[in-house]
N, C-alpha and C positions, 0 to 999 in steps of 0.2 A: 526668246519670249519678250513681249512688250514690257518695258520698264518705265512707266510714267513717273513723273515727279510727284512726291507727296509733300504737302505743306503741313508742318506741325506748328500750331499756334499756341504760344505760351506766355500768358500774362504773369507778371511777378511783382511782388512787393515785400521787401524785408525778409527774404528767405536765404540770407547768406549762409546759414548753417546747413542748408540742404541742396542748394542750386547746383553746386559742382557735381554732386552725385547724379542729379537729374540729367545734366548735360552729358556726363560720361556714359550714362545708360543709352542716350540717343546716339552718341558717336559709335558705340559698339553694336549697333543694329546690323543684322545680317543683310538687310535690304539697304543699299547705300544711296539710292536716288531720292534724297530728301533735302528739304530746307527747313531749318528751325527758326521761326520768327519770334524772337523774344521782345516783349514790350514792358518797359519799366513803368509801373504805376506809382511814381513819386516815392521811391524807396529812400529811407534815411540811413540805411546801413551800407555795406559794401557790395550788395548784390549786383548793382550795375557794373562795377569794375570787374567783378568776377566773370560776368558774361562777356564783357569787352575783351578780356584776356583770351577767352576761348575763341571769340569771333576773329581775332587777329591771327589765329593759327589755323582756323578752318572756315573757308569762305561760305560754307553751307549754313553757318550760324550767323544770323542777322540780328541787329540790336536797334531798337527804337524807343523813343520816349512816348508815353501816352499823351495823345492830343488833349484829352480832357482829364477826368478823374473817375476812378471806379473800374471794376473788372469788365463791365460790358463795353465801355469805351476802349479799354485796352484790347479787348478781343476784336472790336471793330477796326482798330488801328492795325492789328496784326493781319487781319484778312485783307485790308486795303493794300498791304505791301507784300502779299504772297502771290506766287505764280503757279502753284501746283494744280494738277488735274484732279488730285484727290486731297481732301481736307480732313485733318484730324486735330484734336486738341490734347494738350498735356498740361498738368500743373507742375510748377517749379519745385515742389517739395516731394514729388512722387518719382517712381522708377519704372522704366519700361523693361520688360523681359527682352533678351537679345533678339528674339524672333517676332516681336510684336508687329512691326510694320510689314514684314514679309508675309506673315499669316493673313493679316487683314487685306493687303493689296491683292493677294492671290484669291481670296474669297470673293472680293468685289469684281475682279477680272473674270471669274467663273460665273457669277450670278448676274452681272450687269447692273445697269442703272435701276433706280427705285429700290435698291437694297441698302441696308445699313450693316456694316461690319462692327461687331462688338466683341468684347473679350471678358473672360472671367477675371475676378480681382482677388487680391489677397491683402487685407489690412495688416499693418504692423505698427507697433508703438513700443518705445524703449522701456516704459514702465508697465507694460501689460495692457492688453486690449479689453475694453469694456464689453459686457455681455450684449449691450445694445448694438454695437458695431459688428460683433461676431454674428449675431442673428441676422443683421442686415446683409452681411456678406453671404451667408448661407442662402438666404431668400433670393437675393439678386442673382447669384450664380446658378441657382436652380432654374430660374426663368431663362437666363442666357444659354444654358445648356440645351434647351429645347426651342429657343427663339420665340418663346411665348411672352415676351416682356410686357407687351401692351395689355395682356389679360388682367394685370393688377396695377395699371397705371395710376388709378386714383388713390392707391394706398401710399405710395412713396415714389421717388424718382427711379424709374426702371431702366434708365440708360446711364451707365457710369460716366460721369461728365469728362474724366480724363482718358476715356478708353472707347472711343468710337471713331469710325471713318466712313466717308461716303464720297461720291463723285461731286465735283465742284458744281455741276449743273443742278444736281438735286439739292445741294446746300443752298444755292442761290434761290431756287424755286420755292423753298419754304422760309425764305427771308433771313436765313442764317442768324447773325447776331444783331439784326436790325431792331427788333422790338426792345424797348427799354423797360423790361419787366423782370423783376426778381422773384424767386431764385431763377437766374438765367438758364441754368442747366435743366431745371424741371420744365421751364417754359419751352425750351428747345425740344425736349423729349415729347411734349404734347404736339408740337408742330411736325415732328417726324411721324407721329401717330396720325395726325390729321391728313398728312400727305400720303399716307398709306405705304410708307417705305417698310419693306419686310426686314425683320431682324434675322440675320443669318446665324443659326445655332453655332455655338462654340464650346468646345470642351477644354480649351487651354487657358491657363492663367497668363494674362498678357500685361497686367499692371500690378505693381506693388504700391498700395495706397497708404500713405503715411497719415497717422493720426497723432495729434499733440494738442495740448491745452489751449494754445493761442491760435489755432488754425482758424481761418476766416469763417468757415461754415459753422464753427462753434461760437464765434464771438460777434459777428456782424449782425445788425438788426435785420438785414435783408434775408437772412436765413432762419429767422424765427418762425415758429409753427404757424402763426397767423398769416404770414406771407404764402405759405404752402396752401393753406385753405383758400385764400383769394384765387390762386392759380387753379385749384381744383374746381371751384364753383364756376369760374370764368369759362373753362373749357368744357365742363359738363353741360352747361347751358348751350354753348356753341355747338358741341359735337354729338352729345348723346341724349340730351333732354328732349322728350316728346311732349310738346305743349297740349296735345290732344289727349293725354293720359294724366290721371291724378298723380301727384308727387307726394311721397311720404318721407319724413326724416325720422330715423330711429336713433334715439339717444339724446339726452339733455344735459350732458356734461359740458365742459368748456368748449370742446370742438363742436358739439351739437348746437350749442348756443351761438357760436360764431357763424356756423353754416346758416342757422335760422335768421340771424341778423342780415347776412348777405342776401339771402333770398327775399326777405322783406324789403330790403333796400332796392332790389331789382323788380319789385312788384310781382313776384312769383308766388302763387298760392300753394300751400302745402298742408298736409296733415302731420301733426307732430306726435310720434309714438314713443313710448317709454315702458320699461319693465321695472322701474324703481317705484315701489309702492308709495314712498314718501312724496313723489312728484306727480303721480297719476291723479288727474282731476284738477290740478293747479293750473293757473294761467301764467305764462311767461311771454313777455312782449305781446300781450293780448292774444296769445295763442294757447288754446286749451290742450293740455297733454293727455293723450288717450292711451289706454292699455294696448300693448303691441298687437294683440289678436284682432284689433279693429282693422288691421291691414286687409284681412280676408273680406271685409265688407266693401272695399274699394274695387272699382271695375278696371281691371288690367293696370294696376298701379306700377309706377317706378319707385324705387326705394333707395335712399342714401343712408348708409349705416355709418354712424360716428362713434360707435362703442369700441373702445380700444382693447379691452380685456380679451385675451386670446381664447380663453375657455368660453366666454360669453359669445364671442364671434362664431365659434364652432356650433353652438346651440342655435344662434340666429341663422347661420347658413343652412343648417339641417331643417329648420322651420321653413325657410324660404324655398328650399328644394321640395319640401313636402307640399308647398303651395304651387309647385310646378313653375317656379320663377327661375329665370336663367341669368347667370352672371354677365355683366357688361351689356345687358339688354334690359333686364327687369330690376336688377339690384346692383349697387355699386358700393364697395367698401372704401370709405374715405380715411381709414386708418388701419 
């Protein structure tokens, strides 16, 4: 059977407490035709030396210094130095299951190009996992099980950043790590969606995803909620917005206000809906807030929902379905 080379791209910075476990999980893969490209993003701890020690024992492990600074630059450096026919990413604080590469490569060899191999994930944390991460894990794995990840892409990042694989040609065709947009993993997920790459359903846990208090996604400004909304609005306008239809925004909380500001900045007209009695009839950013049932008065509207409360979301979804509106065509949940 064909056994192509898989390039595993791994940026790292100050992960000396975890990086040995990460490397060991790669070395123990049942699929042995891989190269691991580690790129040090200016670590101040012993991470670089730890990887160097491993690389001296196993030529499949390569080590580079980041040309510039930041995770996007580190990923670009890794890709520039890789040779694999298939590309995957890994974070230096996480763990692969032993069969991760084998399962992913076999799926891609079966389905061919224009497909994206993904895997289920399991979060872990020494002092116990938060309810938010547990819910995200459940939600993400449910999408991955059926390969319907894009159906909720405007809610959250639907592709686990350290657990995907695709053909090099497809990676390059959607610009890989070229755009300098954060969060870089969410931006890449949207470009997979834009390119029409089909997610291959997966029942297997392929990644153990570590959580801890000083993890980059928890602490760096590039992963704050406002950056996610910037990405959502950018790609919504590019990919799913129909300028010939009226647009409505439902919700006037922090996220609703941020979305409204972004749309106003881009010169896109919208009707602002709300079910908060204290806000209905008031003006925010010179936009009058209307009662939610005014949506029925619009001709074939598209609607962005920014209401985060899950109970309210269910009510809103039921109302929209009653109006015979379809998800990802007529309405889009942004949270």
